[in-house]
N, C-alpha and C positions, 0 to 999 in steps of 0.2 A: 791779164790774159792777152795774148797776142792774136792778131787777126788771122784768118785762114790763108794759106798759100794761094796766090792768084792763079797759078797754073792748074790747080786741081779743083777750082771752085765750080766750074761748069760740070765736070764729071760728078762731083758730089751733089750738085743741084739735080742732075738727072736721076741719080740714085734715090735722092729724097723724094722726087716726084713719083718715081715708080713705086717706092715704098708706100706712098699715100694711097695708091690705088689697089693695094693687095688685100685689104680687109674691109668688110662691110660693117664692122662694129664702129659706130661714130666715136666712141670713147678712145679706141685705139688710134683712129685717124687723127683726132685732135692732139693726142699726146705726141704722135709722130710729127705733126705740124709744128708744135712748140719746140720740140727737140731739134728739128731741122732748121728752124729759124735761128735758134741759139748757136748751132754749130756753124752755119754758113755766114753769119754776120759777126760772130764773136761777141754778141751782146752778153752782158753779165746777168741780165734778168729778162725773161720773156714770160708774159702773162696773157692768157686768152680770157677775155671777159665776154660771156654770152649774154644775149639780150634777155633770154628767159632761162630758168634752170632746166637743164636737160642732160645730155650725155656728159657735158663738161662739169656738171655740178654747179651749185650756186656760187662757189668762189672761183670758178674758172679752172684753167690748167696752167701750172706755173713751172718754169725752169729757172733755177738760180734763186738768189735771195729776193726779198720783197722789193718791188720797183719803187718804193717810196724815196729811195736815194735820189739826190739831185743829179742833174746831168742831162744830156741830150735824150730825147724821147722820140721814137719812131712809132707812128700809129698806122696800122694797115687793116682795113675792114675785111671781114670774112663774110661772103654772101653765098647763099644757097638758092640758086635761081634768081628770082627777083626779091627774095627775102633777105633782110639783114640778119645775119646769124650772130655776129659778135665782132670783137675788135682785138687785134694783136697789139700789145704794148711792149716795145723793146727799149731797154735802158742800159746804160753802162757801156758805151762804145769804147773799144780799146784805145788807150792813149788819151781819153777824155774828149776827143773831138766829136763832131757831129756825124750822124750816119750819112753815108753817101747815097747818090741816086742809084748806084748799082745795088747797094744794100736793099733799098726800097723795092727795086725791080725783082730781086731774088725772092724777097718775102711775099711780094704780090703773086709771083708764080706759084709759090707754095700754097698761099691762101686760096688762089683760084682752083688749084687741083684738089685741095681739101674740100672746097665747096661742092665740086663735081662729085667727089666720092661720097660725101654725106647725102647729096641729092639722090645718088644711085641707091644708097642704103635705104633711104626713105621709100623709094619706089619699090625696092625688093620687099621691104617690110610690109608695105601696103598690099602688094600682090599676095604675100603669104597670109596676111589678115583676111583678104577677100576669099582666098582658097579655104581657110579654116571656117569662116562663117558659112560659105556655100556648103561645105561638107557637113557642118553642123545642122544646117537647115534640112539637108537631105536625110540625115540620120534621124532627126526628129520626125519628119514625115513618115519614114519607114516604120519607126517605133509606134507612132500613133495609129497607123493603118493595120497593125498586126493584132488589134483586138484589145488594147488596154481600156480600162474603164475611165470615166471622166476624171476622177481624182488622180489616178496615175498619169493620165495624159497631161494634166496641168503641171504635175511635179516634173515630168520629163522636160517640158518646155522651160520651166524655171531653172532646173539643174544645168541643162545644156547651155542656156543663155548666160548663166553666171560664169561658167568656165570660159566661154568664148570671150566675154567682156572683161575677164579678170576682175570681176566685181566681188564685193564682200558678201553679197546676197543676191539671189534671184527671187523676186516676189511677184505673185499674181494677185491682183485686186479685181473684184467684180462688183457691179452695181448692187446696191441694197434697195429694198422696197421703200425705205425712207428717203431715197434720193441721194445717198452718199455712196462711198465705195469702201469695201471691206477687204482686208488681206485674208485670202482663203488658202494660199499655198506659199510656202517659203522654202528655199534651198540655201543653206549656209553652213560653212564648216564650223562656225561658232555656235554658241548657245542661242537657239531660236526663241527662248522663253520670252513671252510678251509680245511677239510679233504677230502671229496668227490671231485673227480676231480684232486687230487694231483697225480703226475706222477713220476715214476722212469724212468728217461730218458735212451735212448739207450746208451750203453757203461758203465753203472754203474757196479762196480765190483760184486755186488750181483745179477745182472740180469741174468747172465749166469747160475747160480745155480737155480734160480727160474724158468726160461724158460725151463731148463733141468729137471724139476720135482724133484729137490733136496731140502730137508728141510734146513733152515738156522736158527741158534740159535745165538742171540746177547746178550751179557752181558749188554750193554748200548746202546740203539738206538741213543741217543743224541750225543755220542762221537765216535761211530764206523765209521771209514772212508768209509765203504762199503755203508752206507746209505746216500742217496742224496735227499730224499723228504723234502719239506719245513716244514713238521709237525714233523720231527724226534726229535726235541728238547723237545717235550712234554713227551717223553717216556723213559723208562729205559730198563729193561730186556724184551726180545721179542722173539717170535717164529714165523717163516714164513714157512708155511707148504703147500706142493703142493696139490691141488684138482685135482687128476688125477685118471682116471678109464678107463681100456681097452685101454691104450695107448693114451687116449685123455686128454689133459691138459685143464681143465676148467678155472683154475686161481690159486690164492694163498690165503690161509687163514692166516692172521697175527693177533697175539694175544699179543700186547704190554702191559706191566705193567707200572705203574707210575714210575717216577724217584726215585731212592734210595729204591725201594721196593725189596723184596727178589728175587733172581734169581730162575728160574725154575729148579726143580730137574730132575734127569734122569728119574724117574718114570713119572713125569708130561709130559716130552717131548715125551716119548714113547706113553702114553695114548692119547695125543693130535694128534700125527701123525696117530695113528690108527683111531681116530675119523675123521680126515680129509679124510682118504681113504674111510671110510664108507659113509661120507657125499657126497663125489664126486660120488660114485656109485649110491647113492640115487638121486642125481641131474640128472645123466644120465638116470636112469630109469624113473624119473618124466618127463623128456623131451620127452622120447619115449612114455610115457603114453599120454602126451598132443598131440603128433603127431598123435597117433592112434585116439584120440578123435576128432581132427580136420578132419582126414580122414573120420571118421564116419559121421561128419556133412556134409562134402562135398558130400558124397555118398547120404545122405538124401536129400540134395539140388538137386542132379541130379534126384532123384525120384520125388521131387516136381515139377521140371521143366517138367518132362515127363507127370505128371498128369495135369499140367497146359496146356501143349500142347494139350493133349487129350480133356480137357474141352473146350478150346477155339475153337478147330477145330469142335467139335461136335456142339457147340452153333452157330458158324458162319454158319455151314452147314445147321442147322435147320432154321436160319434166312433167308438164301438164298432161301431155299425151300418156305418159307412164301412169299417172294417177287416174286418168280416165279409164285406162285399161283394167284397173282393179275392179271396176264395176262389172266387168264381163268375165271375171275369173272367180274360181271357187277357192275355198280355203286350202284345198289340196294342192293348188298350184303355187303354194308358197307366196301368198300375198304379202306376208310380213317381210320377206326378203326384198320383194319389189319396192315396198314402201321405204325400207331402209336405204335402198339404192337411190330412190328419189330424194330422200332427205339429205343424203350425202352430196348429191348433185347440187341441191339448193345451197348447202353450206359452202361448197366450193365456189359457187357463183357469187355468193355474198363476199367471200374472201377475195376473189379476183376484182370485184368492184371496188372494195376497200383499197386494195393494192394499187389499182389504176388511179384512184383519186389521190392517193399519197404521191404517186409518181408525177401527176399533173401539178401538184403543189410545189414541186422542186423548182427553185429559182432558175429561170431560163439561162442566165449567163454563168451559173455555177456548175462545177462538176458534181456528179452524184455524191450526196453527203450521207454519211453513216452506212452501216451494214446493209440496211434495207435498200438504199439507193444503189449500192454497189452490186447487190444481187440482181436488181432489176436491170442494171446495165449489162451484166453478163447474159441475162435472159434475152435482152434485145439483140445482142450480138448473135446469139444462137438462132433467134427467129429468122434472121436474114438467110440462113442456110436451110433451116427446117421448113420454111414457108409458112409457118404459123407461130405465134408467140407461145412459149411455154406457160403452163398454169403455175403461178407462183403464190404460195401461201405462207404467211408468217403467223407464228403463235407467240404471244408474249411481247414485251418491250425489247425487241432485238437491238435497237440502237442504243439503249441505255444499259442493258445487262451484259452485253458481249464486249470484252476489252478489245482494244485495237489490234494487239498482236494475234489474239484468237480470231478476230474478224479477218485478218490477212490470211491466216491459214485456211479458214473456211472458204474464202473466195478462191484460193488456189485449188482446193479440193473440188469446188463447184465447177471451175473452169475445166479441170481434167474430166469430170463426169460428163459435162455437156459435150466435150470433144468426143468422148466415147459414144455418146448417144447419136451425135451427128454422123459418125462413121457407120453405125449399124444400119443395114438395109431394112426398110420398112418402118423406121422410126419417124413418126409424124407428130405425135402428141406426147409432149414431155411434161412431167409434173415436177415441180421443185417445192420442197417444204423446208422451212427453217423454224425450229422450235426452241425458243429460249427458256422454256419452262421444263425441259427434260431433266432427267437424272441419270447418272452413270451407274454401273453395276454396284458401286460402293455406296450408293445413295446420295452422292454429292450432286449439287446443282450443275447442270451441263447444258450445252447447246448442241442440237442435233440437226444435221443436214441429210435430207433424203432426196434422191433424184431417181425417177423411174420413167419409162417410156412404153409405148404400145407395140414395139417390135416383138416378133416371135422369140427372138433369142435374148430378150432383155431380162435382166435381174436387177432388182432395186439396189441402188448404191446408197450405203449408209456411212456417215462420218459423224463423230461426236468429239467434244472436248470439254473438260471441266471448266467451270466459271470461277 
């Protein structure tokens, strides 16, 4: 191989330097460095040996045959800032002579530019990492404050952290009554069997740090003597970060990578620790938000109970007045009809009390469950317009006997009937009846819906469907 023409060397050096600064991929930069050094010096072999496995790979980057051949060797360090990144080894000088000072200066210029480019790439990558972690923390906070329950909230934190950290799993551990820590939530693309429920037993060397709210960083979970969980053999590098806010330790966020994967960098550790702090604060705020929502539900239930008390007392008082009036009437005044009306009023009152009690048993955080709950929800919506809650009566086990598709059609029919009642002038008192023990004209079991009101123009609305 002959050396490069002297007249063109400077021009090619400038081209090579410019080429080193056009890509933020460290692997591309290193390959261009090696190729440029070989071209500008005419070396038969150029190898870049890195201090640690990284973009260049464990064996470095090579141009030409293996440098084990005898002959002159030129060694030029590659530095990134104050850090020693690797060494360029050039062998096989054309003509068998030694490399010149000019050769060394050319290679040093290339190595310096490569170090600058790799440093810039690291800064860019770190900035992108910070941006992703900040966006992830904001997304978790938004998700937690939109009303997720406690279990879903922990899953959200574990899943988002796993993706941000490029980890094999996102794991949440919480303190146990026995003084250990138990895995309660796991997010992993692999089989999670055997992970949830695993316990760090009391007395484990790592436990004091975790319960004290200190982060723990492991180079290899499988071999670290501080780890005692039965699933530790699955993982390698790991971070265990406290979920702590306002002096309250919610638990620990663990982010293990697979065995033999790259360890976490100092930047990744810092960003993950900040994410865990933000997530813990969001968990505390979400829990407080759910507490306020439950309190609001309980307060609303107190109001319902008061309204129910007033309704029942008024109706029973009126019924009592009816019965007392029978003492002052004769048989010719149709006392029997009056008693029938009083009995019907008492039956309706008992039905409304039963319906109200079932409504109050509905879990606060859940939507209305079953046909009964859905009918009550429609009645509550209509009450806001009518000014008074409709009387709602159920006959038979409506939640068990009425199939879902039939229940959907019944609710649609109820919604239309209530809309008609709301539009009718003078409609103030609406009655809703759902009978799951009815029969259709052919004698088959059926469910029947009846809606009526007290307006002058009202006619009772009837709807039925076979079961």
